[in-house]
KELODREN-684279 format. One record per residue (C-alpha): x, y, z. Coordinates in steps of 0.2 Angstrom, whole numbers, padded with zeros to 4 digits, always signed. Each point is the difference from the previous one (the first is absolute). Layout:
residues N
XYZ
...
//
This chain:
residues 503
-0093-0008-0117
+0008+0009+0014
-0002+0019-0001
+0019+0003-0001
+0003-0012-0014
-0015+0009-0009
+0009+0016+0002
+0016-0006-0006
-0008-0008-0015
-0008+0016-0005
+0016+0009+0002
+0011-0012-0010
-0014-0001-0013
-0002+0018-0003
+0019+0004+0001
+0004-0013-0013
-0012+0008-0013
+0008+0007-0015
-0009+0016-0007
+0001+0004-0018
-0002+0019+0001
+0000+0013+0013
-0017+0007-0005
-0013-0013-0003
-0017+0003-0007
-0013+0002+0013
-0019+0001-0002
-0006+0010-0016
-0001+0019+0004
+0011-0001+0016
+0018+0007+0002
+0011-0012+0008
+0014+0005+0011
+0015-0011+0003
+0008+0000+0018
+0018-0003+0004
+0012+0003+0014
+0007+0017+0001
+0017+0002-0009
+0009+0002+0016
-0005-0019+0005
+0011-0014-0003
-0002-0020+0002
+0003+0001+0018
-0014+0014+0002
-0012-0011-0009
+0004-0014+0011
-0002+0011+0016
-0017+0007-0007
-0006-0018-0003
+0005-0005+0018
-0009+0014+0008
-0016-0004-0009
+0002-0019+0005
+0002+0005+0019
-0017+0009-0002
-0007-0016-0008
+0007-0011+0014
-0008+0011+0013
-0017-0001-0008
+0002-0020-0002
+0005-0001+0019
-0015+0011+0005
-0013-0009+0011
-0015-0006-0010
-0013+0000+0015
-0004+0017-0001
-0006+0007-0017
-0001+0018+0005
+0018+0001+0006
+0006-0009-0015
-0008+0013-0011
+0009+0013+0009
+0016-0009-0002
-0004-0002-0018
-0004+0018-0004
+0016+0005+0010
+0011-0012-0011
-0008+0005-0017
+0004+0018+0005
+0019-0004+0004
+0000-0010-0017
-0006+0016-0008
+0012+0012+0008
+0014-0012-0005
-0005-0001-0017
-0005+0018-0004
+0018+0006-0002
+0003-0013-0013
-0014+0007-0011
+0000+0014-0012
-0008+0016+0007
-0016-0002-0012
-0002-0018+0005
-0001+0001+0019
-0018+0006+0002
-0007-0015-0010
+0012-0011+0009
-0006+0005+0017
-0018+0000-0005
+0002-0019-0006
+0007-0003+0017
-0014+0008+0009
-0013-0008-0009
+0008-0017+0004
+0000+0005+0019
-0018+0006-0001
-0006-0017-0007
+0008-0009+0015
-0006+0013+0013
-0018-0001-0007
-0001-0018+0001
-0011-0006+0016
+0004-0018-0003
+0018+0001-0004
+0010-0017-0001
+0016+0006+0008
+0011-0015-0005
-0006+0003-0019
+0004+0018+0002
+0017-0004+0007
+0004-0012-0015
-0007+0013-0013
+0010+0015+0008
+0016-0011+0001
-0001-0005-0019
-0006+0016-0007
+0013+0011+0009
+0014-0012-0004
-0004+0000-0018
-0003+0019+0000
+0017+0002+0007
+0009-0011-0013
-0008+0010-0013
+0005+0017+0007
+0019-0006+0001
-0001-0008-0016
-0007+0016-0009
-0015-0009-0007
-0015+0006+0010
-0012+0014-0008
-0014+0010+0007
-0014+0007-0010
-0011+0015+0004
-0014-0006+0011
+0010-0009+0011
+0004-0017-0008
+0017-0008+0004
+0006-0012-0014
+0014-0009-0007
+0007+0002-0018
-0015-0009-0008
-0011-0006+0015
-0010+0010+0012
+0006-0004+0019
-0010-0003+0015
+0001+0016+0009
-0014+0008-0008
-0017+0006+0005
-0008-0018-0001
+0015-0010+0005
+0003-0018-0007
+0006-0016+0008
+0018-0006+0000
-0005-0013-0013
-0007+0013-0012
+0016+0010+0002
+0011-0015-0003
-0010-0003-0016
+0003+0017-0006
+0018-0001+0004
+0001-0015-0011
-0005+0011-0015
+0012+0014+0003
+0010-0005-0016
-0015-0001-0013
+0002-0001-0018
+0001+0016-0010
-0017-0004-0007
-0008-0002+0017
+0005+0017+0005
-0014+0013+0002
-0001+0015-0013
+0012+0014+0003
-0008+0014+0012
-0009+0014-0008
+0009+0012+0012
+0017+0004-0004
+0013-0008+0011
+0013+0012+0007
+0017-0003-0009
+0013-0007+0011
+0016-0009-0003
-0001-0018+0003
+0011-0008+0013
+0012-0013-0005
-0007-0016+0006
-0013+0007+0011
-0005-0016+0009
+0018-0005+0004
+0004-0006+0018
+0018-0004+0004
+0003-0018+0006
+0007+0006+0016
-0015+0012+0003
-0012-0014-0004
+0009-0012+0012
+0001+0013+0014
-0020+0004-0002
-0004-0019+0001
+0012-0002+0016
-0008+0015+0008
-0018-0006-0003
+0004-0017+0006
+0006+0007+0017
-0015+0011+0001
-0011-0015-0004
+0008-0010+0012
-0002+0012+0014
-0018+0003-0003
-0004-0019-0002
+0009-0004+0017
-0014+0010+0009
-0013-0012-0005
+0011-0016-0002
-0005-0015+0009
+0017-0007+0000
+0016+0001+0011
+0012+0013-0007
+0019-0001+0005
+0014+0012-0005
+0016+0007+0008
+0016+0010-0001
+0018-0002+0003
+0010+0016+0004
+0019+0003+0003
+0005+0017+0006
+0016+0008+0005
+0000+0016+0010
+0016+0011+0002
-0002+0011+0014
+0011+0015+0007
-0002+0009+0016
+0003-0002+0019
-0005-0015+0009
-0014-0010-0007
-0001+0012-0014
+0016-0007-0007
-0003-0019+0000
-0002-0008-0017
-0012-0013-0003
-0004-0014-0013
-0013-0014+0000
-0012-0011-0009
-0019+0002+0003
-0012-0013-0007
-0019+0002+0001
-0013-0013-0004
-0018+0006-0001
-0016-0010-0002
-0019+0004-0001
-0015-0011-0001
-0018+0001+0001
-0011-0001+0016
-0018+0000-0008
-0010+0006-0015
-0001+0018+0006
+0018+0004-0006
+0007-0001+0017
+0018-0007+0000
+0014-0005+0011
+0017+0007-0002
+0017-0005+0007
+0018+0003-0002
+0016-0009+0005
+0016+0010+0001
+0018-0004+0003
+0015+0010+0002
+0018-0006-0002
+0015+0010+0006
+0015+0003-0010
+0005+0016+0010
-0008+0009+0015
-0018-0007-0005
-0013-0011+0007
-0001-0020+0001
-0018-0007+0001
-0014-0008-0009
-0018+0002+0006
-0018+0004-0005
+0000+0019-0002
-0019+0003-0006
-0016-0009+0003
-0016+0008-0003
-0017-0001-0008
-0008+0013-0012
-0017+0003-0009
-0015+0010-0003
-0013+0004+0013
-0013+0010-0010
+0010+0015-0008
+0014-0002+0013
+0016-0010-0003
+0006-0007+0017
+0016-0007+0005
+0004-0009+0016
+0016-0008+0007
+0019+0003-0004
+0002+0010-0016
+0011+0014-0007
-0005+0017+0002
+0008+0015-0010
-0004+0016+0010
+0001+0017-0009
+0010-0007-0014
+0013-0007+0012
+0004+0016+0007
-0007-0006+0017
+0001-0019-0001
+0002-0014-0013
+0000-0017+0009
-0012-0013+0009
-0016+0005+0009
-0010-0011+0012
-0019+0004+0001
-0014+0005-0012
-0002+0012-0015
-0015+0006-0009
+0000+0008-0017
-0016+0008-0007
-0007+0015-0010
+0000+0007-0017
+0007+0011-0008
+0008+0004+0017
+0007-0015+0007
+0000-0001+0019
+0012-0012+0010
-0003-0004+0018
+0011-0011+0011
+0003-0007+0017
+0015-0010+0007
+0019+0001+0003
+0017+0000-0008
+0016-0007+0007
+0003+0018+0007
-0017+0006+0005
-0015-0006+0009
-0019+0005-0001
+0004+0007-0017
-0015+0009-0009
-0001+0007-0017
-0011+0010-0011
+0003+0006-0018
-0009+0007-0015
+0007-0002-0017
-0007+0007-0017
+0008-0006-0017
-0004+0009-0016
+0007-0003-0017
+0017+0009+0002
+0001+0004+0020
-0004-0006+0017
-0003+0008+0017
+0000-0008+0017
-0002+0005+0018
+0002-0011+0015
+0001-0001+0019
+0011-0013+0008
-0002-0002+0019
+0010-0013+0011
+0008-0003+0017
+0019-0002+0000
+0011-0010+0012
-0002+0006+0017
-0018+0006-0003
+0003+0017-0008
-0013+0004-0014
+0003+0008-0016
-0011+0006-0015
+0006+0003-0017
-0010+0011-0013
+0004-0001-0017
-0005+0009-0017
+0008-0004-0017
-0003-0002-0018
+0009-0005-0016
-0002+0006-0018
+0005-0010-0015
+0005+0007-0017
+0000-0016-0010
+0016-0010+0006
+0005+0015+0011
-0007+0003+0017
+0002+0013+0015
-0006-0002+0017
+0000+0008+0018
-0006-0004+0017
-0001+0009+0016
+0000-0009+0017
-0002+0007+0018
+0001-0009+0016
-0008+0004+0016
+0016-0002+0012
+0015+0009-0006
+0019-0002+0002
+0015+0012-0002
-0002-0004-0019
-0018+0007+0001
-0017-0007-0005
-0003+0003-0017
+0007-0009-0015
-0001+0000-0019
+0006-0011-0014
+0001+0005-0018
+0002-0013-0015
+0003-0001-0018
-0002-0016-0010
+0003-0005-0018
-0004-0016-0010
-0011-0015+0003
+0009-0016+0007
-0009-0016-0006
+0008-0015+0007
-0006-0011-0014
+0006+0011-0014
+0019+0001-0003
+0007+0018-0003
-0013+0009+0011
+0006+0011+0014
-0004+0012+0013
+0010+0015+0008
-0004+0008+0016
+0007+0015+0009
-0007+0005+0018
+0005+0014+0012
-0005-0003+0019
-0001+0010+0015
-0008-0010+0014
+0001+0002+0018
-0001-0016+0011
-0018-0001+0004
-0005+0002-0019
+0003-0018-0004
+0000-0017+0009
+0011-0010-0011
+0004+0008-0016
-0001-0009-0017
+0016+0006-0008
+0016-0011-0001
+0011+0014+0009
+0003+0002+0019
-0013+0013+0003
-0010-0011+0012
+0016-0002+0011
+0003+0019+0003
-0008+0004+0017
-0006+0016-0003
-0005-0001-0018
+0010+0003-0016
+0001+0011-0015
+0009-0002-0018
-0005-0008-0016
+0000-0017-0009
+0001-0005-0018
-0002-0017-0008
-0003-0010-0016
-0008-0017-0003
+0002-0009-0017
-0008-0016-0006
+0015-0010-0007
-0011-0015-0006
-0017-0006+0003
-0004-0001+0018
+0018+0006+0004
+0003+0017+0007
+0016+0009+0006
+0002+0017+0008
+0010+0012+0010
-0004+0014+0012
+0011+0014+0009
-0005+0009+0016
+0008+0015+0007
-0007+0003+0017
+0004+0009+0016
-0007+0000+0017
-0011+0015+0004
+0008+0002+0016
+0018+0000-0001
+0003-0002-0019
+0009-0016+0000
+0000-0009-0017
-0007-0017-0005
+0003-0003-0018
-0006-0016-0009
+0003-0008-0017
-0013-0014-0001
+0000-0013-0014
-0011-0014-0005
-0004-0014-0012
-0017-0008+0002
-0008-0015-0010
-0018-0002+0000
-0009-0017-0003
//
């Protein structure tokens, strides 16, 4: 059975369990605590929590299996992230025992000199998916000493661990007959008011969880898939622009992209390609041609990409388009990226960046050096970071270029984000607001949909926008940019609207 299917079955089986009482009887002599989501959480918060844990699981599944020591590092980091995500959901007196149980499980993996990585992946995905389901259903209990258990069955995240088969067998007995229950514990159970229908999960939440997990499972399986994958998108846009000259020309058109990837060999090297067509309705392009063709795979601990591929530089504040050359990504927990090649606007382009990601924040520093048309050289240095408060995030980035214009050589961008758009889940959305102040040489071709890249001496102003999933794989959005040229103050405002269908 594929790992993603196993994870989905575990999630579905655990969510569908109906518990009789909130406080079940644990082993004789132990006090049993019941875990549940904080009162402020709602059905969407449960789904978001499960999705975050599923992303962690997908990363473990996709980890290379040829290096046991590196897998152990990934495993311990993943367990730490799961613990950090789960701890706020637990009552104060329960957290220490839960953390101890998770640490014991990690220690068991770390101390195994002959670890079967594929089996460890399968066990991790099954156990964490089951644990997550019981957390959101309110049916998980923790006993002093570090045992994590379901209402009447001990789960697998204990000091000794157990196989997925044993855990599934225990799950089948979660609704035992009354006579089969253990004797009541001798220690007094703290009196708490039972929640009404503690294991109830709304149908829309259940459906959302399953769709999220399928997406994560598909993404992780694709990395080791031996089949060709094909997907695509169709986008319609209409941009209403105001300003002088080119700044005031409206545009509209249809863009079609068809992507594919296929295996090259058994070492997970794959060939990627994309065809792109653009059809003019108003002041847009007319073409149909290949726009991406590259290979990517692992060389030791380094991911290498060679060919013509997309490159997002400095979150799009420098560049967001095609790149021809080679790129290498390596390092943990700090991820380093090196590249050499060219863009449509630059030659002999060299980049180096370092990025660190923690549970709620990330930091990135980078240097982007290139030759412009006419042979003039430029180096852009960046330093930025983002901090996330659940679905709300703030960010800032500083950019400094070596040549300067009348608009200066130092730029900055501030950002606010809210929501979590998922193209496969209707009703999800994301909202952004950004303030830009970027002299001309602090960007190559900006990733925004405003007219900033056309302003000769750089630009300043703000952009706001919202994207919303209308139906499964159908997203609509609108963005507004109010920008002015840093040299003469001339305006270039844009309303940019789009509708995209993924398939």
